[in-house]
C-alpha positions as a Markdown table, in Angstrom:
| # | Residue | x | y | z |
|---|---|---|---|---|
| 1 | Met | 159.7 | -77.6 | -51.5 |
| 2 | Leu | 163.4 | -77.8 | -51.3 |
| 3 | Lys | 165.8 | -75.8 | -53.6 |
| 4 | Ala | 169.6 | -75.8 | -53.7 |
| 5 | Val | 171.8 | -72.9 | -54.7 |
| 6 | Lys | 175.5 | -73.4 | -55.3 |
| 7 | Val | 177.7 | -70.3 | -54.8 |
| 8 | Arg | 181.5 | -69.7 | -55.2 |
| 9 | Leu | 183.4 | -68.9 | -52.0 |
| 10 | Tyr | 186.6 | -66.8 | -51.8 |
| 11 | Pro | 188.1 | -67.5 | -48.3 |
| 12 | Thr | 191.2 | -65.7 | -47.0 |
| 13 | Asp | 194.4 | -67.7 | -46.2 |
| 14 | Glu | 193.4 | -67.9 | -42.5 |
| 15 | Gln | 189.9 | -69.1 | -43.5 |
| 16 | Lys | 191.4 | -71.7 | -45.9 |
| 17 | Glu | 193.6 | -73.1 | -43.0 |
| 18 | Ala | 190.5 | -73.2 | -40.7 |
| 19 | Leu | 188.5 | -75.0 | -43.4 |
| 20 | Ala | 191.4 | -77.4 | -44.0 |
| 21 | Lys | 191.3 | -78.4 | -40.3 |
| 22 | Ser | 187.5 | -78.9 | -40.4 |
| 23 | Phe | 187.9 | -81.0 | -43.6 |
| 24 | Gly | 190.5 | -83.1 | -41.8 |
| 25 | Cys | 188.5 | -83.6 | -38.6 |
| 26 | Ala | 185.4 | -84.6 | -40.6 |
| 27 | Arg | 187.4 | -87.0 | -42.8 |
| 28 | Trp | 189.2 | -88.6 | -39.8 |
| 29 | Tyr | 185.9 | -89.2 | -37.9 |
| 30 | Tyr | 184.2 | -90.6 | -41.0 |
| 31 | Asn | 187.1 | -93.1 | -41.6 |
| 32 | Tyr | 187.2 | -94.0 | -37.9 |
| 33 | Ala | 183.4 | -94.7 | -37.7 |
| 34 | Leu | 183.5 | -96.6 | -41.0 |
| 35 | Asn | 186.4 | -98.8 | -39.7 |
| 36 | Ala | 184.5 | -99.4 | -36.4 |
| 37 | Cys | 181.4 | -100.5 | -38.4 |
| 38 | Ile | 183.5 | -102.9 | -40.5 |
| 39 | Gln | 185.3 | -104.4 | -37.5 |
| 40 | His | 182.0 | -104.7 | -35.6 |
| 41 | Tyr | 180.4 | -106.6 | -38.5 |
| 42 | Glu | 183.4 | -108.9 | -38.9 |
| 43 | Thr | 183.2 | -109.7 | -35.2 |
| 44 | Thr | 179.5 | -110.0 | -34.6 |
| 45 | Gly | 177.9 | -110.3 | -38.0 |
| 46 | Lys | 175.7 | -107.3 | -37.2 |
| 47 | Thr | 175.6 | -103.7 | -38.4 |
| 48 | Leu | 176.8 | -101.0 | -36.0 |
| 49 | Leu | 173.9 | -98.6 | -35.2 |
| 50 | Leu | 174.0 | -94.9 | -35.9 |
| 51 | Lys | 173.5 | -94.0 | -32.2 |
| 52 | Thr | 176.6 | -96.2 | -31.3 |
| 53 | Tyr | 179.2 | -94.5 | -33.4 |
| 54 | Lys | 177.6 | -91.1 | -32.8 |
| 55 | Gly | 177.9 | -91.8 | -29.1 |
| 56 | Met | 181.7 | -92.3 | -29.5 |
| 57 | Leu | 182.1 | -88.6 | -30.2 |
| 58 | Pro | 182.3 | -87.3 | -26.5 |
| 59 | Gln | 185.1 | -89.7 | -25.7 |
| 60 | Leu | 186.9 | -89.1 | -29.0 |
| 61 | Lys | 186.9 | -85.3 | -28.2 |
| 62 | Ile | 188.6 | -86.0 | -24.9 |
| 63 | Glu | 191.2 | -88.3 | -26.5 |
| 64 | His | 191.8 | -85.9 | -29.5 |
| 65 | Ser | 191.3 | -82.3 | -28.4 |
| 66 | Trp | 191.6 | -81.0 | -31.9 |
| 67 | Leu | 188.2 | -82.6 | -32.8 |
| 68 | Lys | 186.7 | -80.1 | -30.4 |
| 69 | Thr | 188.8 | -77.0 | -31.1 |
| 70 | Asp | 189.2 | -77.3 | -34.9 |
| 71 | Cys | 185.8 | -78.4 | -36.0 |
| 72 | Tyr | 182.2 | -77.3 | -35.3 |
| 73 | Ser | 180.4 | -80.0 | -33.3 |
| 74 | Ser | 177.4 | -80.2 | -35.6 |
| 75 | Val | 179.7 | -81.0 | -38.6 |
| 76 | Leu | 180.7 | -84.2 | -36.9 |
| 77 | Gln | 177.1 | -85.1 | -36.1 |
| 78 | Cys | 176.4 | -84.7 | -39.9 |
| 79 | Val | 179.3 | -87.0 | -40.7 |
| 80 | Ala | 177.7 | -89.8 | -38.6 |
| 81 | Ile | 174.3 | -89.2 | -40.3 |
| 82 | Asn | 175.9 | -89.2 | -43.8 |
| 83 | Leu | 177.7 | -92.5 | -43.0 |
| 84 | Asn | 174.4 | -94.0 | -42.0 |
| 85 | Lys | 172.9 | -92.8 | -45.3 |
| 86 | Ala | 175.7 | -94.3 | -47.2 |
| 87 | Tyr | 175.0 | -97.7 | -45.6 |
| 88 | Asn | 171.3 | -97.4 | -46.3 |
| 89 | Asn | 172.0 | -96.6 | -49.9 |
| 90 | Phe | 174.3 | -99.6 | -50.1 |
| 91 | Phe | 171.7 | -102.0 | -48.5 |
| 92 | Glu | 168.9 | -100.7 | -50.7 |
| 93 | Gly | 170.9 | -101.1 | -53.9 |
| 94 | Arg | 171.4 | -97.4 | -54.8 |
| 95 | Ala | 175.1 | -97.3 | -54.3 |
| 96 | Gly | 178.3 | -99.3 | -53.6 |
| 97 | Phe | 179.8 | -100.1 | -50.2 |
| 98 | Pro | 181.0 | -96.9 | -48.3 |
| 99 | Arg | 184.7 | -96.2 | -49.0 |
| 100 | Phe | 187.3 | -94.5 | -46.9 |
| 101 | Lys | 187.9 | -90.8 | -47.6 |
| 102 | Ser | 191.2 | -89.5 | -48.9 |
| 103 | Lys | 192.8 | -86.1 | -48.3 |
| 104 | His | 193.8 | -86.1 | -52.0 |
| 105 | His | 190.3 | -86.0 | -53.4 |
| 106 | Lys | 187.4 | -83.6 | -53.1 |
| 107 | Gln | 186.8 | -82.4 | -49.5 |
| 108 | Ser | 183.4 | -81.4 | -48.0 |
| 109 | Ile | 181.7 | -80.6 | -44.7 |
| 110 | Gln | 178.1 | -80.0 | -43.9 |
| 111 | Tyr | 176.6 | -77.4 | -41.5 |
| 112 | Pro | 173.0 | -78.0 | -40.4 |
| 113 | Gln | 172.5 | -74.8 | -38.5 |
| 114 | His | 173.9 | -71.4 | -37.4 |
| 115 | Ile | 174.9 | -70.2 | -40.9 |
| 116 | Thr | 173.7 | -66.9 | -42.1 |
| 117 | Val | 174.0 | -64.7 | -45.2 |
| 118 | Val | 175.6 | -61.3 | -44.3 |
| 119 | Gly | 175.7 | -59.0 | -47.3 |
| 120 | Asp | 177.9 | -60.6 | -49.8 |
| 121 | Cys | 179.4 | -63.0 | -47.2 |
| 122 | Leu | 178.5 | -66.3 | -45.7 |
| 123 | Lys | 178.9 | -66.4 | -41.9 |
| 124 | Val | 180.2 | -69.8 | -40.9 |
| 125 | Pro | 180.8 | -71.0 | -37.3 |
| 126 | Lys | 184.5 | -71.2 | -36.4 |
| 127 | Ile | 185.4 | -69.9 | -39.8 |
| 128 | Gly | 184.0 | -66.4 | -39.9 |
| 129 | Glu | 182.5 | -64.3 | -42.7 |
| 130 | Val | 183.6 | -65.9 | -46.0 |
| 131 | Lys | 183.2 | -63.8 | -49.2 |
| 132 | Ala | 180.8 | -65.3 | -51.6 |
| 133 | Val | 179.3 | -64.6 | -55.1 |
| 134 | Phe | 175.5 | -64.9 | -55.0 |
| 135 | His | 174.4 | -65.2 | -58.6 |
| 136 | Arg | 170.8 | -65.5 | -57.4 |
| 137 | Ser | 168.8 | -64.4 | -54.3 |
| 138 | Ile | 168.9 | -66.5 | -51.2 |
| 139 | Ala | 165.2 | -66.6 | -50.3 |
| 140 | Gly | 163.6 | -69.1 | -48.0 |
| 141 | Lys | 164.4 | -71.0 | -44.8 |
| 142 | Leu | 168.0 | -72.1 | -44.8 |
| 143 | Lys | 168.2 | -75.9 | -44.1 |
| 144 | Thr | 171.8 | -77.0 | -44.6 |
| 145 | Val | 175.0 | -75.7 | -46.1 |
| 146 | Thr | 177.7 | -78.0 | -47.6 |
| 147 | Ile | 181.1 | -76.4 | -48.1 |
| 148 | Ser | 183.4 | -78.2 | -50.5 |
| 149 | Lys | 186.8 | -77.8 | -52.0 |
| 150 | Thr | 187.5 | -79.2 | -55.5 |
| 151 | Pro | 190.8 | -80.8 | -56.7 |
| 152 | Thr | 191.6 | -77.4 | -58.4 |
| 153 | Asp | 191.5 | -75.7 | -55.0 |
| 154 | Lys | 188.2 | -73.9 | -55.6 |
| 155 | Tyr | 185.7 | -73.5 | -52.8 |
| 156 | Phe | 181.9 | -73.8 | -53.1 |
| 157 | Ala | 178.9 | -73.7 | -50.8 |
| 158 | Ala | 175.7 | -75.6 | -51.7 |
| 159 | Ile | 172.9 | -73.9 | -49.8 |
| 160 | Leu | 169.7 | -76.0 | -49.3 |
| 161 | Leu | 166.6 | -73.8 | -48.9 |
| 162 | Glu | 163.0 | -74.6 | -48.0 |
| 163 | Ile | 160.8 | -72.4 | -50.1 |
| 164 | Glu | 157.1 | -72.1 | -50.7 |
| 165 | Asp | 155.8 | -74.3 | -53.6 |
| 166 | Ser | 156.3 | -72.0 | -56.5 |
| 167 | Ser | 155.6 | -74.3 | -59.5 |
| 168 | Glu | 155.5 | -72.5 | -62.8 |
| 169 | Gln | 153.3 | -73.7 | -65.5 |
| 170 | Ser | 155.3 | -74.6 | -68.6 |
| 171 | Ser | 154.6 | -72.4 | -71.7 |
| 172 | Gly | 154.9 | -75.4 | -74.0 |
| 173 | Asn | 152.2 | -78.0 | -74.7 |
| 174 | Lys | 154.0 | -80.7 | -76.7 |
| 175 | Ile | 154.5 | -84.4 | -75.9 |
| 176 | Leu | 158.1 | -85.2 | -76.8 |
| 177 | Gly | 159.6 | -88.6 | -77.4 |
| 178 | Ile | 163.4 | -88.7 | -77.0 |
| 179 | Asp | 165.8 | -91.3 | -78.2 |
| 180 | Leu | 169.3 | -91.0 | -76.7 |
| 181 | Gly | 172.3 | -92.0 | -78.7 |
| 182 | Leu | 176.0 | -91.5 | -79.4 |
| 183 | Lys | 176.3 | -90.0 | -82.9 |
| 184 | Asp | 173.4 | -87.6 | -82.1 |
| 185 | Phe | 172.9 | -87.0 | -78.4 |
| 186 | Ala | 169.1 | -86.7 | -78.5 |
| 187 | Ile | 166.7 | -87.4 | -81.3 |
| 188 | Val | 163.4 | -85.6 | -80.4 |
| 189 | His | 160.1 | -86.3 | -82.0 |
| 190 | Asp | 157.2 | -84.0 | -81.2 |
| 191 | Gly | 154.5 | -85.7 | -83.3 |
| 192 | Glu | 155.1 | -83.7 | -86.4 |
| 193 | Gln | 158.9 | -83.4 | -87.0 |
| 194 | Val | 162.2 | -84.8 | -85.8 |
| 195 | Thr | 164.9 | -82.7 | -84.3 |
| 196 | Lys | 168.4 | -84.1 | -83.9 |
| 197 | His | 170.8 | -82.6 | -81.3 |
| 198 | Pro | 174.4 | -83.6 | -82.1 |
| 199 | Asn | 176.7 | -85.1 | -79.5 |
| 200 | Pro | 179.4 | -82.5 | -78.4 |
| 201 | Lys | 181.8 | -85.2 | -77.4 |
| 202 | His | 183.2 | -83.2 | -74.5 |
| 203 | Phe | 186.0 | -85.6 | -73.4 |
| 204 | Lys | 187.2 | -86.3 | -76.9 |
| 205 | Arg | 187.8 | -82.6 | -77.5 |
| 206 | His | 190.2 | -82.4 | -74.5 |
| 207 | Gln | 191.7 | -85.9 | -74.8 |
| 208 | Lys | 195.0 | -84.8 | -76.4 |
| 209 | Asn | 195.5 | -82.0 | -73.9 |
| 210 | Leu | 194.7 | -84.3 | -71.0 |
| 211 | Ala | 197.1 | -87.0 | -72.3 |
| 212 | Arg | 199.9 | -84.5 | -72.7 |
| 213 | Lys | 199.5 | -83.1 | -69.1 |
| 214 | Gln | 199.1 | -86.6 | -67.6 |
| 215 | Lys | 202.3 | -87.7 | -69.3 |
| 216 | Lys | 204.2 | -84.8 | -67.7 |
| 217 | Phe | 202.5 | -85.4 | -64.4 |
| 218 | Ala | 203.5 | -89.0 | -64.3 |
| 219 | Arg | 207.2 | -88.1 | -64.7 |
| 220 | Lys | 207.4 | -85.8 | -61.7 |
| 221 | Val | 208.9 | -86.8 | -58.4 |
| 222 | Lys | 206.4 | -87.9 | -55.9 |
| 223 | Gly | 205.9 | -85.3 | -53.2 |
| 224 | Ser | 207.6 | -82.5 | -55.1 |
| 225 | Asn | 206.1 | -79.0 | -55.8 |
| 226 | Ser | 206.2 | -79.8 | -59.5 |
| 227 | Lys | 204.1 | -82.9 | -58.9 |
| 228 | His | 201.5 | -80.8 | -57.0 |
| 229 | Lys | 201.5 | -78.2 | -59.8 |
| 230 | Tyr | 200.8 | -80.7 | -62.5 |
| 231 | Arg | 198.2 | -82.5 | -60.4 |
| 232 | Lys | 196.3 | -79.3 | -60.4 |
| 233 | Leu | 196.7 | -78.8 | -64.2 |
| 234 | Val | 195.3 | -82.3 | -64.8 |
| 235 | Ala | 192.4 | -81.6 | -62.4 |
| 236 | Lys | 191.6 | -78.4 | -64.3 |
| 237 | Val | 191.2 | -80.3 | -67.6 |
| 238 | His | 188.8 | -82.8 | -65.9 |
| 239 | Glu | 186.9 | -79.9 | -64.4 |
| 240 | Lys | 186.6 | -78.1 | -67.7 |
| 241 | Val | 185.2 | -81.3 | -69.3 |
| 242 | Ser | 182.7 | -81.7 | -66.5 |
| 243 | Asn | 181.6 | -78.1 | -66.6 |
| 244 | Ser | 181.1 | -78.1 | -70.4 |
| 245 | Arg | 179.1 | -81.3 | -70.2 |
| 246 | Gln | 176.8 | -79.9 | -67.4 |
| 247 | Asp | 176.4 | -76.6 | -69.3 |
| 248 | Phe | 175.2 | -78.4 | -72.4 |
| 249 | Leu | 172.9 | -80.8 | -70.5 |
| 250 | His | 171.3 | -77.9 | -68.5 |
| 251 | Lys | 170.7 | -75.8 | -71.6 |
| 252 | Leu | 169.2 | -78.6 | -73.7 |
| 253 | Ser | 167.0 | -80.0 | -70.8 |
| 254 | Lys | 165.7 | -76.5 | -70.1 |
| 255 | Lys | 164.9 | -75.9 | -73.7 |
| 256 | Leu | 163.0 | -79.2 | -74.0 |
| 257 | Val | 161.1 | -78.7 | -70.8 |
| 258 | Asn | 160.0 | -75.2 | -71.8 |
| 259 | Glu | 158.6 | -76.7 | -75.0 |
| 260 | Ser | 156.6 | -79.6 | -73.5 |
| 261 | Gln | 154.3 | -80.8 | -70.8 |
| 262 | Val | 155.3 | -84.5 | -71.1 |
| 263 | Ile | 158.7 | -86.0 | -72.0 |
| 264 | Ile | 159.1 | -89.7 | -72.8 |
| 265 | Val | 162.5 | -91.5 | -72.6 |
| 266 | Glu | 163.7 | -95.1 | -72.4 |
| 267 | Asn | 164.9 | -96.6 | -69.1 |
| 268 | Leu | 167.9 | -98.6 | -70.2 |
| 269 | Asn | 170.7 | -100.3 | -68.2 |
| 270 | Val | 173.6 | -98.0 | -68.7 |
| 271 | Lys | 175.7 | -100.0 | -66.2 |
| 272 | Gly | 175.4 | -102.9 | -68.5 |
| 273 | Leu | 176.0 | -100.9 | -71.7 |
| 274 | Val | 179.3 | -99.5 | -70.5 |
| 275 | Arg | 180.7 | -103.1 | -70.3 |
| 276 | Asn | 181.0 | -102.9 | -74.1 |
| 277 | Arg | 184.8 | -102.2 | -74.3 |
| 278 | Lys | 184.5 | -100.4 | -77.7 |
| 279 | Leu | 181.8 | -98.0 | -76.6 |
| 280 | Ser | 182.3 | -97.6 | -72.8 |
| 281 | Lys | 184.3 | -94.4 | -73.0 |
| 282 | Ala | 181.7 | -92.7 | -75.4 |
| 283 | Ile | 178.8 | -93.9 | -73.2 |
| 284 | Ser | 180.4 | -92.7 | -70.0 |
| 285 | Asp | 181.2 | -89.3 | -71.6 |
| 286 | Val | 177.7 | -88.6 | -73.0 |
| 287 | Gly | 175.9 | -88.2 | -69.7 |
| 288 | Trp | 172.5 | -89.9 | -70.4 |
| 289 | Gly | 171.7 | -90.4 | -66.7 |
| 290 | Met | 172.5 | -86.8 | -65.7 |
| 291 | Phe | 170.4 | -85.5 | -68.6 |
| 292 | Val | 167.3 | -87.5 | -67.5 |
| 293 | Asn | 167.8 | -86.4 | -63.9 |
| 294 | Phe | 167.8 | -82.8 | -65.1 |
| 295 | Leu | 164.7 | -83.4 | -67.1 |
| 296 | Ala | 163.0 | -85.0 | -64.1 |
| 297 | Tyr | 163.4 | -82.2 | -61.6 |
| 298 | Lys | 162.8 | -79.4 | -64.1 |
| 299 | Leu | 159.6 | -81.0 | -65.3 |
| 300 | Glu | 158.5 | -81.4 | -61.7 |
| 301 | Arg | 159.0 | -77.7 | -61.1 |
| 302 | Gln | 156.8 | -76.8 | -64.0 |
| 303 | Glu | 154.2 | -79.4 | -63.2 |
| 304 | Gly | 155.2 | -81.6 | -66.2 |
| 305 | Lys | 155.6 | -85.3 | -66.4 |
| 306 | Leu | 158.6 | -87.6 | -67.2 |
| 307 | Ile | 157.7 | -91.1 | -68.5 |
| 308 | Glu | 160.2 | -93.9 | -68.8 |
| 309 | Ile | 159.3 | -96.8 | -71.0 |
| 310 | Asp | 160.5 | -100.4 | -70.7 |
| 311 | Arg | 164.2 | -100.8 | -71.6 |
| 312 | Phe | 163.3 | -103.9 | -73.6 |
| 313 | Phe | 160.7 | -102.1 | -75.8 |
| 314 | Pro | 161.9 | -102.6 | -79.4 |
| 315 | Ser | 161.8 | -99.0 | -80.4 |
| 316 | Ser | 164.4 | -99.3 | -83.2 |
| 317 | Lys | 163.1 | -102.5 | -84.7 |
| 318 | Thr | 159.4 | -101.6 | -84.8 |
| 319 | Cys | 158.0 | -99.8 | -87.9 |
| 320 | Ser | 156.4 | -96.6 | -86.8 |
| 321 | Ser | 153.9 | -96.8 | -89.7 |
| 322 | Cys | 152.5 | -100.3 | -89.5 |
| 323 | Gly | 154.0 | -101.8 | -86.3 |
| 324 | His | 155.9 | -104.6 | -88.0 |
| 325 | Val | 159.0 | -105.7 | -85.9 |
| 326 | Phe | 162.2 | -106.3 | -87.9 |
| 327 | Asp | 164.1 | -108.8 | -85.8 |
| 328 | Glu | 167.3 | -108.8 | -87.9 |
| 329 | Leu | 168.2 | -105.1 | -87.3 |
| 330 | Thr | 171.8 | -105.0 | -86.2 |
| 331 | Leu | 173.6 | -102.0 | -84.7 |
| 332 | Asp | 175.4 | -101.1 | -87.9 |
| 333 | Ile | 172.2 | -100.6 | -89.9 |
| 334 | Arg | 171.2 | -96.9 | -89.7 |
| 335 | Glu | 168.4 | -96.9 | -92.3 |
| 336 | Trp | 166.0 | -99.7 | -93.3 |
| 337 | Asp | 162.9 | -100.5 | -95.2 |
| 338 | Cys | 159.9 | -102.1 | -93.6 |
| 339 | Leu | 159.2 | -105.6 | -95.1 |
| 340 | Ser | 155.5 | -105.1 | -94.6 |
| 341 | Cys | 154.6 | -101.6 | -95.7 |
| 342 | Lys | 157.9 | -100.7 | -97.5 |
| 343 | Thr | 158.3 | -97.5 | -95.6 |
| 344 | His | 161.9 | -96.2 | -95.5 |
| 345 | His | 163.1 | -95.4 | -91.9 |
| 346 | Asp | 165.9 | -93.6 | -90.3 |
| 347 | Arg | 166.8 | -95.8 | -87.3 |
| 348 | Asp | 167.0 | -93.0 | -84.7 |
| 349 | Ser | 164.0 | -91.0 | -86.0 |
| 350 | Asn | 161.9 | -94.1 | -86.1 |
| 351 | Ala | 162.9 | -95.0 | -82.5 |
| 352 | Ala | 162.0 | -91.6 | -81.2 |
| 353 | Ser | 158.6 | -91.8 | -82.9 |
| 354 | Asn | 158.0 | -95.2 | -81.3 |
| 355 | Ile | 159.1 | -94.1 | -77.9 |
| 356 | Arg | 156.6 | -91.2 | -78.1 |
| 357 | Thr | 153.8 | -93.5 | -79.2 |
| 358 | Glu | 154.5 | -96.0 | -76.4 |
| 359 | Gly | 154.7 | -93.2 | -73.8 |
| 360 | Ile | 151.3 | -91.8 | -74.9 |
| 361 | Arg | 149.9 | -95.3 | -74.5 |
| 362 | Ile | 151.3 | -95.5 | -70.9 |
| 363 | Leu | 150.0 | -92.1 | -70.2 |
| 364 | Thr | 146.5 | -92.9 | -71.5 |
| 365 | Ile | 146.0 | -96.1 | -69.5 |
| 366 | Gly | 147.6 | -94.6 | -66.5 |
| 367 | Gly | 150.1 | -97.4 | -65.8 |
| 368 | Gly | 153.2 | -99.2 | -67.0 |
| 369 | Asn | 154.1 | -102.4 | -68.8 |
| 370 | Pro | 154.0 | -105.7 | -66.9 |
| 371 | Val | 157.2 | -106.8 | -65.1 |
| 372 | Leu | 158.4 | -110.3 | -64.1 |
| 373 | Ala | 157.3 | -111.9 | -60.8 |
| 374 | Asp | 160.6 | -111.0 | -59.1 |
| 375 | Gly | 160.3 | -107.3 | -60.1 |
| 376 | Gly | 160.2 | -104.5 | -57.7 |
| 377 | Asp | 160.2 | -100.7 | -57.7 |
| 378 | Val | 163.9 | -99.8 | -57.3 |
| 379 | Arg | 163.6 | -96.5 | -59.0 |
| 380 | Pro | 165.6 | -93.7 | -57.1 |
| 381 | Lys | 163.3 | -92.1 | -54.5 |
| 382 | Ser | 164.4 | -88.7 | -55.6 |
| 383 | Arg | 163.0 | -89.1 | -59.2 |
| 384 | Lys | 159.2 | -89.3 | -59.5 |
| 385 | Val | 158.4 | -90.7 | -62.9 |
| 386 | Asp | 155.7 | -92.9 | -64.5 |
| 387 | Gly | 156.2 | -95.9 | -66.6 |
| 388 | Gln | 158.1 | -99.2 | -66.4 |
| 389 | Leu | 159.4 | -100.6 | -63.1 |
| 390 | Ser | 163.0 | -101.9 | -63.1 |
| 391 | Met | 163.6 | -105.6 | -62.8 |
| 392 | Lys | 165.0 | -107.0 | -59.6 |
| 393 | Ser | 167.2 | -109.5 | -61.5 |
| 394 | Glu | 169.2 | -106.7 | -63.3 |
| 395 | Ala | 171.8 | -104.3 | -62.1 |
| 396 | Tyr | 170.5 | -101.1 | -60.6 |
| 397 | Thr | 171.2 | -97.8 | -62.3 |
| 398 | Tyr | 170.2 | -94.2 | -62.0 |
| 399 | Ser | 170.9 | -93.6 | -65.6 |
| 400 | Thr | 168.9 | -94.0 | -68.8 |
| 401 | Gly | 169.7 | -94.0 | -72.4 |
| 402 | Lys | 170.4 | -96.2 | -75.4 |
| 403 | Cys | 173.4 | -97.1 | -77.5 |
| 404 | Arg | 172.8 | -96.5 | -81.1 |
């Protein structure tokens, strides 16, 4: 199985300059190849093949000698492969059309070979031994290394390793139904009790600080040192929000995976939900899709199962006691009484219970709910889950969650 380890790098000034040249070469070739693909399509109506723009490299290295002297050759080969992957993702509906790369955004290059770990350093071709902080052991066959530079001028290396299948059996044996929301991030039902995990609202906590720094940044003269200084300050706020969000999602997903063998969530169209102009910022900030992806790979490691139920399943409107469906349940009603059995329900707790029940039904029969005739399996290939297939007629999304 494959495992990735991300480590922090501390290059010297000379190594930073060499990395900057490699970033520039990779970025230039990516933009050149993408432009060639676009022009070829506009002229012929056909897609330019990978072997064609990869075959341009020898001539480009003659015309532009810095492509040969400043960048490791395998890095440019990876650029062509990554552009081809970007096109495949676009044609298969997993991503948008490939965009040109900018020197003002995150920079990255990929090394497929000849990188070794030497003590507390990472030995990189044409760069040298770069000091690194390995917070965990690097065990296994090294496949690829992706070196990146963030907008805050920090350097990282994502090391992809091939290791023996070391799946660990989860210590928990529960079946959890999870309803994802905004007021409470996750409402978890384990069959006996309901646990609510509040939404930390990461972006909202830093919003005033970000607005103040963005205001100062906007007033600086373009191209000045002061402009560059405040660009980095704004980037640091965004980085802090991102790091705090990932930290929360990693800890919560690990906790839930350790307690369970099966986790059941809803597969909802987040891309459609964010079109709500009143809730779009809150939905984007909460990170439902990232959370479900974390659950998926952590459950896979521990031989657990993630089940996604149909996004149209009326989890909030269905009485968990008698099964009666209350059609007039609007979003502002947080508690309601069943018209049939008179049971009093908390909206979110009732939804979590129904999600769990529906997931157990899917698990028992070994299949999902029916889909329309034009439906197809457009689930991300990297996430192996059971349950409902997405519908072809709807926008594709990696994410899952529900607005409450």
